[in-house]
VEXVEX-969795 format. One record per atom (N, C-alpha, C, O, CB): x, y, z. Coordinates in steps of 0.02 Angstrom, whole numbers, plus 50000, padded with zeros to 5 digits. Glycine has a CB too. Layout:
BEGIN
XYZ
...
END
This chain:
BEGIN
511085187050090
510935179950101
510505177250044
510065180750018
510575179050168
510635171050024
510245167849972
509575165850002
509545162850056
510615161549943
509035167349966
508365165549989
508175158649964
508245157149905
507855170749966
507935154450009
507685147849990
506925148349989
506615149850040
507935142250040
506635146949931
505925147749920
505605141149900
505915136949867
505785153049867
504975140149920
504605134249900
503865135849901
503665141649912
504765128249946
503445130849890
502725131749895
502435127149949
502795122849975
502385130349827
501805128049965
501515124550022
501445117150012
501345113450060
500845127550038
501495114749950
501455107549938
502045103749967
502015097649974
501405106149864
502585107249984
503165104050014
503025101550085
503425097750112
503745108950016
502465103650114
502245101250180
502775102450234
502925098050274
502085093950176
503045108550235
503495110550289
503085114050343
502615117650328
504065115150262
503285113050404
502925116350459
503125123650465
503655125550440
503065112650526
502715127550496
502875134550507
503515135350547
503915139750535
502285138150542
503595130850597
504195131150639
504825129850598
505325133350607
504155125950697
504805125050553
505385123550510
505555129550466
506135131350459
505245117350467
505045132550437
505165138250393
505445144250430
505895147650405
504515140350358
505195145450490
505455151050530
506165149750554
506595154150552
505005152350590
506295143650576
506955141950603
507495142150549
508045144550561
506935135050636
507335139650490
507825139150437
507775144750385
508135144850336
507765132550402
507315149450398
507225155250354
507065153050282
507435154450235
507865159650354
506495149650276
506235147450211
505585151150198
505145151450241
506115139650211
505515153950138
504905157450120
504465152850077
504705149450032
505065164050080
503815152750092
503345148250059
502765152050028
502465156350060
503085142950108
502605150449966
502015153349933
501445148249938
501555142349924
502165155249858
500845150449958
500295145649966
499975143649900
499905147749855
499775148550012
499775137249896
499345134949843
498625136649861
498495139349915
499425127149831
498165135249816
497455136649829
497045130149830
497175125549791
497175141449776
496565129949875
496095124349880
495395126949866
495175131849895
496135121049951
495035123549820
494345125349806
493895119749830
493985113949811
494245126849730
493405121449870
492935116449894
492265119749908
492235124949942
493205112849957
491735116749883
491055119149894
490975126549876
490645130349912
490855118049966
491275128549820
491185135349795
491615140649826
491555146549810
490495137249804
492065138749872
492505143549904
493235141949889
493415136249876
492385143749980
493645147149891
494365146349879
494745148249942
494615153449973
494585150849819
495215143949961
495605145050022
496355144850006
496565141349960
495425139750076
496745148550044
497465148050040
497695142050082
497525141550141
497805154650064
498065137650051
498305131650085
498745133550145
499195137650140
498695127150037
498595130350201
499005131350261
498865137650299
499135138750353
499705131250242
498435141950271
498285148250304
497545148950321
497365151850373
498495153950260
497115146350278
496395147450287
495985141050294
495375141450305
496145151450229
496305135350287
495945128950293
496445123550311
497025123750290
495565127250228
496215118550348
496635112750362
496305106450334
495735106650312
496765112050439
496675100950336
496435094850304
495795092150335
495355089850298
496965089450307
495725092550401
495125089950432
494505093950411
493975091050399
495195089950508
494575100550407
494025104650384
493845102850312
493255102950292
494205112250388
494345101250273
494245099250204
493825092850200
493325092550164
494925098150168
494015087850238
493655081450238
492945082250265
492475079150240
494035076150279
492875086350316
492205087550345
491735090650293
491145088950289
492255092150407
492005095250253
491595098450201
491385093450147
490825093650123
491985104250169
491845088950129
491675083850080
491115079350106
490655077650069
492305079550063
491155077450170
490645073150199
489965076550200
489445073450188
490845071050270
489955082950215
489335086650221
489015088150153
488405087850146
489445093150258
489435089750104
489175092050040
489215086849984
488845087349934
489555098150019
489645081949992
489745077149938
490155079949880
490235076649829
489085074749913
490405086049888
490805089249835
491545088549852
491765090249906
490605096749828
491925086049803
492635084849814
493045091149798
492855095049754
492875078949771
493595092049834
494005098149824
494455097649763
494575092249736
494425099349885
494685103349741
495185103749689
495735108649712
495645112249760
494875106049621
496285108549676
496835113149693
497005117349632
496855115549576
497455109149717
497315123049645
497585127149591
498225130449613
498345131449672
497065132449568
498635132049564
499295134849577
499255142349591
498775145649571
499755133549518
499755145049625
499815152349629
499865155249559
500165152149515
500435154449672
499575160949548
499585164149482
500265167149467
500665168049513
499035169549477
500395168649403
501025172249388
501085178749429
501635180449451
501065173749314
500535182249438
500555188349477
500735187049550
501095190949581
499885192049473
500485181449577
500675179449645
501435178549649
501755180649697
500305172949666
501705175249598
502425173949597
502825180349588
503365181049616
502595168949542
502575184949548
502935191249540
503015194649608
503555197049624
502565195949491
502485194849647
502515197749714
502975193749759
503345196549800
501815198149746
502965187149752
503365182649794
504105183449780
504515183349826
503155175349782
504285184249716
504995184749697
505285191749705
505885192449718
505075182549625
504875196849697
505135203649694
505475205849759
505235204549814
504565208449678
506045209149750
506435212149805
506715207149854
506865208849911
506005217149842
506795200949832
507095195949877
507845194949863
508195191949903
506735189249869
508085197449807
508785196549791
508915189549764
508475186549735
509215197949853
509525187049774
509695180349750
509255175149784
509235174749846
510435178749761
508915171149744
508445166349771
508445159849731
508595159749672
507735169249773
508295154349766
508195147849733
507495145449752
507345144649811
508755142649755
507085144249701
506405141849713
506365134549691
506495132949633
505885146149675
506175130149737
506075123049723
505335121549730
505065121949785
506515118549770
505005119749674
504285118949675
504035112049659
504425107749637
503985123749628
503395110949670
503065104549657
503145102549584
503215106749540
502315105049676
503145096049572
503265093249506
502855096749452
502245097649459
503105085849506
503185098549398
502845101849341
502375097049305
501955099149266
503355104649292
502445090549318
502015085649286
501355084849323
500895081549299
502365078949283
501295087849382
500695087249423
500345093849436
499795093849463
500865083949488
500655099349417
500375105849432
500645111049383
501175110149354
500545107949504
500265116449374
500505122049332
500935126949372
501105132249347
499905125649301
501095125149433
501475129649477
502135131849446
502295137749446
501605126349544
502525126949420
503175128649391
503095133149330
503485137749320
503545122249372
502595131849289
502475135949230
502325143149250
502595147849220
501885133249188
501905144049301
501735150849323
502335154349353
502415160449345
501175150549373
502755150649388
503365153649417
503825156049362
504115161449367
503735148549462
503885152249308
504325154149253
504035160149214
504405164549192
504435148249205
503375160249207
503055166049174
503185172349215
503315177649187
502295164849166
503145171749280
503265177549324
503985179949316
504115185949315
503125175849397
504445175249313
505155177149309
505305180949244
505755185149243
505585170949314
504945179449191
505045183049129
504865190449135
505125194649098
504625179949073
504425192049183
504225198949194
504695202649242
504655208749248
503525199249220
505125198949277
505575201949326
506285201349299
506665197049322
505505198649398
506455205449253
507075204449215
507705205749256
508235203149238
507075208849155
507655209549309
508255211049348
508305206849411
508725208249455
508265218449366
507895201749416
507885197649477
508265191249465
508155187849415
507155196149498
508725189449511
509105183249504
508765177749544
508865177149604
509835184249528
508365173849509
508005168349540
508135162049499
508025161949439
507245169849545
508355156849532
508445150349500
507825146149516
507655145149575
509095146749524
507485143649464
506885139649473
507055132349460
507315130649406
506305142049426
506915127949508
507095120849502
506455116649510
506085117449559
507625118849555
506345112349462
505775107749464
505965101849508
506445098349494
505585105349392
505575100749561
505735095349608
505575088449580
505855083449604
505365096349673
505125088049530
504885081749504
504585077349559
504605071249556
505445077949469
504315080649611
504055076949668
503485080749701
503295086149679
504625075549718
503225077849756
502695080949795
502855080149869
503265075949888
502015077849778
502535084249910
502555083649982
503275083150008
503715086749985
502145077650005
503385078650055
504045077950086
504575075350037
505165075650052
504015073450146
504345072849979
504825070749929
505305076349911
505895075149900
504465068349867
505035082549907
505495088149896
505545092649956
506005096849961
505265092149836
505085091950004
505165095650066
505825094150099
506145098650128
504595094150114
506055087850095
506695085950124
507275089450088
507785090950119
506785078450120
507195090750023
507715094249986
507735101650005
508275104650012
507605093549910
507145104650014
507115111650035
507465112650102
507835117350111
506375114050039
507335108150149
507645108550215
508405108050209
508775111750242
507385103150262
508645103350169
509365102450160
509665108650127
510215110750145
509515096150119
509315111450078
509565117450044
509645123150093
510145126850090
509085119449987
509165123950138
509215129350188
509805128250235
510145132950254
508555129850228
509925121950253
510495120350296
511145121950261
511595124850291
510485113050317
511195120050197
511805121550159
511905129050153
512465131550161
511775118350089
511365132650139
511405139950134
511655142950200
512085147450200
510725142950115
511375140550255
511555143150321
512275141550340
512575144850382
511095140450373
512555136450308
513265134650319
513735138950277
514345138450284
513385127350305
513445143050233
513855147650193
513975145550121
514405148550088
514495148550226
513615140650096
513725138450028
513515143949979
513005147249989
513325131950014
513905144849925
513765149949876
513205148049829
512975142349827
514375151249836
512965153049791
512375152249749
512455146849696
512015142549690
512215158749716
512995146849660
513085142049606
513155134949633
512845130249607
513705143749564
513565134149685
513655127449713
512995124849743
512825119049736
514205127449767
512645129349777
512005127449808
511505125149755
511155120249765
511725133249849
511475128749700
511025126949646
511175119949620
510725115849610
511065132049589
511815118649608
512015112049582
511885106449632
511685101049613
512755112149562
512015107749696
511895102749748
511155100949753
510975095149762
512145105149817
510725105949747
509995104749750
509785100449690
509405095649699
509605111449751
510025102149631
509835098349571
510055091049576
509695086549554
510135101649509
510645089949603
510895083149611
510465079249661
510315073349652
511625083149633
510265082649715
509865079249766
509165077749739
508885072449755
509815083649829
508885082249699
508225081049669
508225074449631
507745070649633
508035086849622
508775072949595
508815066849556
508875060549599
508805055049574
509405067249509
509015061549663
509105055749708
508525054749755
508545050149797
509735056549747
508005058849749
507445058249796
506965052749773
506885051449713
507075064949802
506655049649822
506165044449809
505565045449856
505635048549909
506475037249819
504985042949836
504405043549879
503895038049864
503725036949806
504075050349871
503655034649915
503145029449908
502615030549962
502785032650018
503455022249912
501995029149946
501475029949997
500865025749981
500755023549924
501285037350003
500465024750033
499845020850025
499245025250039
499285030050078
499855014650072
498685023550007
498055027050017
497525021850037
497615015850026
497835030949954
496985024150066
496435019750083
496015017950022
495745012450017
495995022850136
495975022649975
495565021549915
495755026649863
496185030949874
494805021949932
495425026249805
495575030749749
495045036049738
495055039549687
495665026749685
494585036749785
494025041449775
494255048549760
494025051549711
493585041549837
494705051149801
494915058049792
495335058849729
495275063849693
495315060449854
495765053949714
496165054249653
495705054049591
495825057649542
496665048449650
495185049949595
494715049449539
494345056049528
494315058449471
494215043849552
494075058849581
493695065149574
494155070949555
493925076049528
493315066649639
494795070349570
495265075449551
495555074349482
495995078049460
495825075849600
495325069149447
495555067749379
496235064349376
496565064649324
495575073949341
496445061149431
497115058249432
497125050749420
497665047749416
497435059649498
496545047549412
496535040549395
495905039249353
495435043249353
496545035949458
495905033649317
495355032249271
494755029349309
494815027049366
495575027349217
494185029649276
493575026749304
493645019249315
493375016549363
492975028149259
494005015949271
494105008649278
494525007149339
494355002649378
494445005749214
495075010749349
495485009749408
495085010949472
495145007149520
496095014449407
494685016249471
494285017949530
493775012449544
493675010549601
493935024749519
493445010049492
492925004949500
493234998449527
492964995549575
492575003549433
493784996249498
494094990049520
494334990549591
494254985849631
494684988249474
494644996249609
494894997249677
494324996949727
494384993749779
495255003949683
493765000149712
493185000249758
492874993349764
492694991249819
492665005349734
492814989849708
492494983349707
492884978049745
492584973949780
492394981149635
493534978149738
493954972849767
494294974749832
494714971049857
494474970849717
494124980549860
494434982849922
495194983049914
495564980649957
494244978249980
495414986049860
496134986649846
496384993349870
496094998549857
496274985749770
496944993249906
497254999349931
497845001049885
498314997149881
497484998550005
497825006749852
498365008549806
499015010249841
499025013549893
498155014449763
499555007849813
500235008949837
500595012749781
500745009949729
500615002149856
500715019149793
500965023549739
501685025749750
501955025249805
500515029649734
501985028049696
502665030649699
502735036649653
502345037549606
503185025249681
503235040749667
503425046049621
503885043149569
504395040149585
503765051949658
503705044049505
504125041549450
504685046549435
504615052449451
503695040249387
505235044249404
505795048749390
505605054749347
505935059949351
506335044849354
505075054149306
504875059749264
504415064649299
504165069349268
504535057149202
504285063549364
503875068249402
503135066649402
502735070549428
503965074949376
502945060949373
502245058849374
502125053949431
502595051349461
502055055649307
501485052749446
501295047849497
501155041249463
500835041049411
500675050249537
501385035749493
501245029149466
501005024449520
501195025049578
501855026249432
500585019749500
500365014549548
500885009049548
500965005449498
499655011849530
501235008349604
501765003449610
501464996349614
501704991749581
502195004849672
500954995749653
500584989449658
499914990749691
499794996249717
500994984149697
499484985749691
498834986349722
498784981049776
498814975049762
498254985649670
498694983249837
498694978649894
497974977149914
497604981649934
499094981649954
497784970949909
497114969049929
497104967350004
497614965150031
496854963149887
496534968450035
496474966550105
496484972450152
496254977850135
497024961850123
496754971350211
496704976250266
497214981850260
497714981350224
496794972750331
497084987150296
497544992750301
498204990350332
498744992450311
497244998550343
498164985950382
498764983350414
499214979850364
499824980550366
498574978450471
498914976050319
499304972750267
499654977750222
500224976850202
498864968050225
499294983150205
499584988350163
500184991650196
500684993050163
499054993550145
500124992950261
500684996150298
501284991450299
501854993650290
500464997950370
501164985150310
501724980250310
502034979650240
502644978650234
501474973350334
501624980150188
501884980050120
502344986050108
502864985450076
501314979850069
502134991850133
502544997850128
503224996850162
503744998750135
502185003850158
503214993750221
503824992550258
504274987550221
504884988550217
503674989850328
503984982350194
504384977450157
504694980450095
505264978850076
503954971350138
504324984850062
504604988150003
505214992450022
505724992249989
504074992549968
505144996150077
505705000350098
506304996150119
506874998050104
505495004950155
506194990650152
506754986250171
507124983850108
507734983250109
506494980250211
506754982350056
507064980249993
507494985849963
508014984449933
506534978049943
507274992049972
507674997649947
508334998249984
508845000049956
507285004249954
508314996650048
508924997050089
509444991850068
510044992850080
508744995950163
509234986550036
509704981450014
510094983549952
510614980649936
509334975050001
509834988649916
510164990749854
510384998049854
510715000249807
509714989549796
510205001849906
510385008849910
510635010649980
510455007550029
509775013349891
511055015649982
511275018550046
510795024250063
510765029350029
512015021050043
510415023250117
509915028150138
510045030050210
510025025850255
509195025350129
510185036450222
510375038750289
509825042850322
509835043850383
511005042850285
509345045250283
508835049650311
508175048350276
508155047650215
509045057050304
507625047950314
506965047150285
506475051850321
506615054250376
506725039850289
505925053150288
505375056850319
504735052650314
504545050450260
505275063850285
504425051550371
503775048150373
503235053550366
503115057350413
503675043950439
502925053850309
502415058950295
501725055750301
501605050650270
502525062250225
501285058850339
500635055750349
500135060950374
500305066650389
500675049850398
499505058650377
498965062850403
498545058550449
498175054150426
498545066050345
498595059850514
498215056150565
498355048650564
497905044650572
497465057350555
498985046850554
499185039850554
499745038750605
500235035350591
499425037550484
499675041650665
500215041550714
500425034450732
501015032950735
500005045250776
499945030050744
500115023250765
500485019550710
500965015950723
499475019350783
500275020450648
500615017050593
501305020050580
501775016350565
500185017550529
501355026650586
502015029750579
502495027450633
503085026350620
501945037450580
502235026750694
502645024250749
502855016950737
503415014950754
502275024750816
502415013050707
502585006150689
503165006050639
503645002350647
501975002450660
503105010150587
503645010550537
504295012850569
504835010150554
503445015150480
504255017850612
504855020450645
505195014850686
505795013950683
504665026350691
504785011250724
505055005850765
505375000350722
505924997950738
504505002850808
505034998350668
505294993250624
505954995350592
506414991350586
504784991550570
505995001650571
506605004050539
507175004550590
507745002850576
506485010950506
507015007050650
507525007350702
507785000450720
508384999650734
507245010750765
507344995550720
507554988650737
508024985550686
508334980450699
506944984350745
508074988650627
508534986050576
509254987550594
509714984450567
508374989150508
509364992250641
510034993850664
510474997050612
511084995850612
510364987750689
510195001050568
510575003950512
510715011350522
510965014650476
510215002850447
510565014050579
510725021050595
510425025850544
510775030050516
511475022050600
509775025150533
509425029550487
509075035050527
508705033650574
508905025550444
509195041350508
508855046950540
508135047350514
508015047250454
509245053650526
507665047750561
506955047550542
506615053950564
506605055550624
506605041450573
506335057550516
505955063650530
505215062250516
505045057150485
506215069750488
504785066750538
504065066150525
503805072550494
504075077950505
503685064550590
503275071950455
502955077750424
502215076550418
501995070950404
503265079350355
501825081750429
501105081350420
500925083050348
501125088250322
500745085950470
500535078850317
500295080150250
499805086050251
499355086350293
499945073850219
499895090650205
499475096650203
498875095850157
498735090350132
499875102550181
498525101350146
497895101150110
497965099350036
497515096250008
497555107750115
498515101250005
498585099949933
498605092449921
498225089849880
499225103249905
499055088949955
499085081749947
498445078449972
498205073649941
499705078849983
498175080850028
497555078050055
496975078550006
496535074250004
497365081450120
496975083849965
496455084749914
496455078949865
495925077149839
496565091349877
497035076149852
497085070649803
497125063849836
496935058749806
497685071749760
497355063549898
497445057149931
496835054849970
496695048849975
498035057449978
496455059649997
495925057950043
496215056850113
496805058050123
495545051850020
495815054550160
496045053550229
496585048150234
496605043450195
495465051750274
497005048950284
497495043850305
498035041850255
498195035950250
497135037750323
498315046550217
498895044750176
499495043450221
499575046650273
499065050350125
499915038750201
500515036950240
501065035350191
500985031150147
500375030850287
501635038750198
502175037650150
502865038250180
502955040550237
502115042350094
503355036250140
504055036850159
504405040650103
504405038550046
504395029850171
504705046250122
505115050250075
505845049350095
506005049350154
504905057750076
506275048550046
506985047450061
507415049350001
507155050449946
507115040050081
508055049550012
508515050549955
509105045849963
509325044450018
508745057949951
509345043649906
509885038749906
510545042349903
510625047349867
509815033849846
511035039849940
511695042949942
512085041349878
512655043649871
512085040650004
END
């Protein structure tokens, strides 16, 4: 059987990985002088509580090449789909590991995305594999789907992105001063971009997110989306209801944002991941 591999930034649940036979390598979270394995030794709420108590912001790091050597070894034919190489050294370390495992057949694919942006591709890849798709065809199907994935999300502020080195001091200052809520997207090159800056209330930001997605529906065929969030159940339910009311027969899944994205987003990230047909 072909092994479908990913990392914890894909924000897949343990149940999904067990049901679809997906293997996941954990990222690392550093906070207040300690290092934790993402999804195994710390959760997002514990992360935020530590920041409040200590005033020290968390950072993330990729699995080492040695971690990947252990992860890849003795698995046979495998496809690894990892977090964007433009946002993490994860892909580089995976490729370094593969150079040391010369007899191992592993295809490494850069997702050019984060969180459910590529988590949705990993799930689809496992379904295709389970339906009996061969290695070469499966590899090509994943690469094509990666090019069709999209992701947009809103944050409450830029504090965590700033302390993680993901935005400038000027952007952070202006956002804090004017009560601007950043509305971000994954760019085609795998980087993060600020799509727009929404001033005012959180409710306005959520409605702006919905209006943006409705505009996408007017120019793209979208059959499946994932609402990815952290402790935003009411807002996610609002988006679900609004999308269902459009009467377009869109399948809607949900995913909980994990510690890696939470390290950069801060509390209450809310996004829509989708792919165009």
